[in-house]
N, C-alpha and C positions, 0 to 999 in steps of 0.2 A: 504493500499499499504506500503510495507516495506521500513524502511529507506536506503537511498544509503549507501553503505559500504565507508568506509573511505580508503584512500591510504593505511594505514598501515594494515587494514583488508584485503584488497585485496592482498596485498604481501603476507600476512601470508597464505591465501587460495592458491596463486600460487604456493608457497613453498610446502604446503601439497600435491598439486596435483603432483609436481615434486618427492616426496618421494613414492607416490603410495597410494592406497587406504587402510585406517586403518593401515598404517605404523606409528608407533610413532617416534617421532623426537629423534635423538641422541644428546645429550647435547654437546655443544661447549665448551670445557674446556681451561684451560690456555695454557696446553701443546700444544694443537691443534693451538690456537691463536697464540703462540709464533712461531710455525711452518709456520703458514700462513703468519705471518709479515715477516718470513725470505726469503720468496718467493711471494711477492705481485702482480707479474705479472701472476701468474696462475688463470686464470678466473675458470678452472675446479675446482680447490680445494675450490674457493671461493664460488662458488655456491652450491658444494655439502655440504661443512661444513654449509653454511648459510640456507641450507634446512633441515638440520639434517639428511643427508642420512649415513647409516652405511656403511663406505667405506670398512672395512673389508669383509662383506658380499657381497658388490658390486665387489671387487677384486676376491673373489673365484667364483661368478656368471661369471665372465669374463674370468676365466680361468687362472688367474695370482693371486693365493693367495699369501698374505703376512705374514711373521712371526712376523711384527712389533707389539710391545706391550710388556708389562710386563708379567712374567709368574705368575701362580697362587701361586706358592711358594713364590716369591718375594712380591706380594701382601700381603700375610698373614704375612710375616715376617714384612713388613713395618707397617702393622696395628697394630700389637703387640708392637713394638717399639714406635709408636706414642701414643698407649695407655699407655704406661709406662711413657712416657715424660710428658703427661698431668694429670697423677694421682694425687690426693690429691689436686683437685682444680688447677692443673697446678703449683702447688709450685716449682717445678724444673724448669719448663719452664720460669717462672717469675725471678726465680734467675739467670738464664743464660742471660735473657734480661738484668737486672740490671747490671749484671757482665761486659757483653760485649759492651753494648750500652749506659748505662745511669747511671753510678757509682755516678754521683754527686746528684741523686735523693736519697730520703729515700728508704731503702731497701723494698721489696714488702712484705705487711702483710695484712691479710684480704681483698684481692683483690676481686673486683665484677667479677662473672662469670655469666654473664645474660643467661638465657633461650632463645634461638634463634629458638626455634620450632614456625612453621607456616605452612599454607597451600600453596603448590606450590612454585615455584621459585620466583614469584612476591611477594607472602606474606612474603618469608623468607628474600627477598631483602628489602622491606619494614621494618621489623623487625629489621634487622640489621641496618639500616641508623637510626631507632628510638634510637637503644641503642647506637650508635656512637654519636648522639646528646646528647643523656642524659649524656654521660661520658664527653663531651666536656663542657656540662653546668655545671659540678662539678669537677673541676679541684683539684689536690692534693692527687689523689688516683689512684691506679693501676687498669686497667680493662683488663680482658682477654676473647677476642670473640672466643669461639671454633667453627671453620667450619661456619664463617659468610658466607653469600651469597652477591655478588656484581655484578651489572650490568655495562657492559661496551658496547657503541655504536661501532659496527664494520660495516662499509660499509653500513650504514643505518639501520642496524637490531641489536636488542639486543642480547647480549651475556651474560649469567649467569654464573658467576665464584664462585668458593669455595676453598680460600685459607685454609691451614692447621690451621692457627691462625693469629688473628690480636690483638696487644697489644696497649692499650692507656696507654701512660706515665703520670705522675702527672703532668706534664707542658702541657697536652693536646695533644701532638704530637701523631702519629700513626706509629706503625711499623708492617711490614709483617714478618711472621715466616714461613720458609719452614722447614719442618721434612723430611729427606730422609733416606732410610736404608743402602746406600753405606757408608763405614767406613771413619774416619778421621784417618789416619795413621801417628802418630808423628805430630799431629797437622796440617795436609794438608790432601786434598783428591784429587782424579782424576780430573784434571783440565776440562776435556771434560764435566764430570758429573756437577762439579760445575758451569761451563758456562751455561749448559742446566736450572739447578735450577735458576741461575740468570736471564736467559731471562723468564721463568716461572712467577717469582716473580715480573719482570718489569711489566708484563701484570696486576697482582693484583694493583701494585702501581698506574698504570694508572686509573684503576678504582676507587680507593680511592681517588685519585685527582680529578676525576668528582663530586664524592661524596662530598668532601671537599669543593669544589668550590660553592656548593649550600647552605653553612653554613655561618652565619655570627656571629663573624669573622671566616674565614677559618683556620681550624686546620692545622698544618704542617704534611705533609706525609714525614716521613723519607726517603731518598734515600740509607741508609745502612739497608739491611735486615738482620735477624738472621737465619743463616742455622745451623740446629741441625741434628747430626749424631751419630751413635754409635762410642765409642771411641776405636780405634785399632779393635780388633776382638772379643770385649766383646760386652755386650747390654747395657752399662752404657752410657748415653747421654754426648756428648761434642758440643760445639757450636763455631762458628765463624762468625764474623760479615763480610758481603759482600757488598761492594759497587756496587751499580747496576746502578749508573748514566748513564754509556755508553749504557748499555742495554736497559735502559728506553728510551733514546733519540732514538736510532735506532729503537725500537719496534714503537713508537710514530709516527716517520716519514714513516715507512713501512706501519703501519695501515691507515695512511693518504693517502697513495697513492692507497690503494685498490680501485678497480672500486665498485661502488654501486652495491649490490647485485640485486636491482630491474632492474638496466640497464643490467644486464646479462641475468636475467630471462625473460626480455622484448624481447631480441634478439633471444631467442630459439623458434625453430618451435613449432607452436600449437601441443598439445598432447604429449610433451616431457616427459618422465617419467623415473627414475632411480630405479624403483623397481627391486630387485634382482629376483622376481619371473617371470619377463618377459623372453621371449625366447631370447637365447644368442645373436642371429643375431639383433634384434631389440634393447637389451639392448647396445650392442657395438656401434649401430650407435647414439642412445642418447648421450652416454658418448662422442663419437667422434665429436658430434655436437658443444662441448664446447672447445676451444682452451686450450691446456696446456703448461706450461712453465717448462719442465723437466730438472732437473740438478742432477748429482750424488748425491748430498746432500739430495736429496728427498728420498732415500733408508733408511735413519735412522729417517725420520720424517713423512713419508705418507704411508698408506696402498696400495694406488693404485701405488706407484713407479715402481713396476714391469711391469704392464701393460703399463705404460706411457714410460719406458725405452725400451720396445719391439717397440713401435710405433716409437720412436725417431730413433731408430736404423734402422728400416724399411724405413724412409724417409731420412737417412743419415744426421740427423740434427747435426751440430756442438755441441749444447748444450750438447749432450750425452757424450762429452769429457770434460765438466766443464765449469763453468763460466769464469774463468780465459781465458782459451783457446778461448772462445765465444768472450770476450772482445777485445781479440788481433786480430781477424780475421774481425773486421768491417762489411762490407756489405756481407761477403761471409758466407752464412747461411748454405750451405751444404757441406759434405765432397767432393761430386764431383765437386763443384764449387772450393774447396780449391785445389784438384788435377789439375784441368785444369789450374788454375791460375799459379800454380807452374811450369806445362809444357810450359806455355807461349802461351796457347790455348785460354785463355779468361782473362778478367780483366783488367783494366786500369794500364798501367805500373806507372802512376803517384802515384796510391794508395799506401801509406806505407806498409799496409799488403800484397799487391801483389809484391811489389818490394822485401820485406824480403823472401817471400815465393820462388821466383825465385833465389834469392842469395842463400838461403838454399839448393834449389835443385840443384844448379851448384856446390856448396862445396861438396855435396854428391857425384855428378857424378865424381868430381876430386878424391875423397877420393877411390871411387870404383875403377876408372882407376889406380891409384897408387897401390891399393892394389892387382891388377891383373897382375902387371908387374914382 
């Protein structure tokens, strides 16, 4: 008689069923986690990411393809720049870490660059943890971990993350390094891109903090990360120290708010599957069985954004107008409700949102009447 499956095994089996037969899981990376944390109320994204569904293929099968993601040219350029930064055992990268974050330490020389090769994400995560423990046990030296693998619990399901690099300082503290291909012009970069990199790095910092908490004594995970970019329009690396305390706090709070993936999975109808190979009607019904929380910000962060926007507009949801508008409207959840309240046909006059809408409608009517005189 086979042994009973544990709850974790049962969940993995259920998530595999949601992906479809023989469909490999798409890894949940830090960029996706940062986007998920920015919209913790979206059960649809949570279950699709948790199950490893390829949302780009899913969006195309639904008839709402998305252009979300990096171009092949950008990926190639980014990989070439990263290789240049890490050449010669990461000498230039370590020099930048020393210069921007730890000038009081001895300059990096003969730094350890351990081999992190292992089988599968679990093996690589264990290898990374082993090397970080080894570095913590031998303070006084610099250690560079090139593409380590970290694990972070997300809504009851592990996510495996791969930062560009993690540096262990001589004092035993850990720093996350983000290498990006957008330029630093006169020492500064596009604030939107820097913000996205900071949110992504915050996810890595949280994963490192989970690992550090299991060590005795716990190493310090630095909340200033090193952002390395090309200087001006050259291919020469330049770096900036970025304080991510705010992004880390927000991301930790939002991830804690996520509904557990197993709770979402348990609420789905039996036989639900998100395989792009399904007929369009059946696939649409499966996707619509999971509630979504659409906002315009999703357009820059989620492959399903166009599909969800279309559905949001069809139902007249005020969330399609943006989160600030939604927050101002209180219990008025549809455009039809808002217009009816403004016309005085519905809504509680004592509701501040209803009162404001009626006042705005009255002012508009007065302005139009004056314009027609």
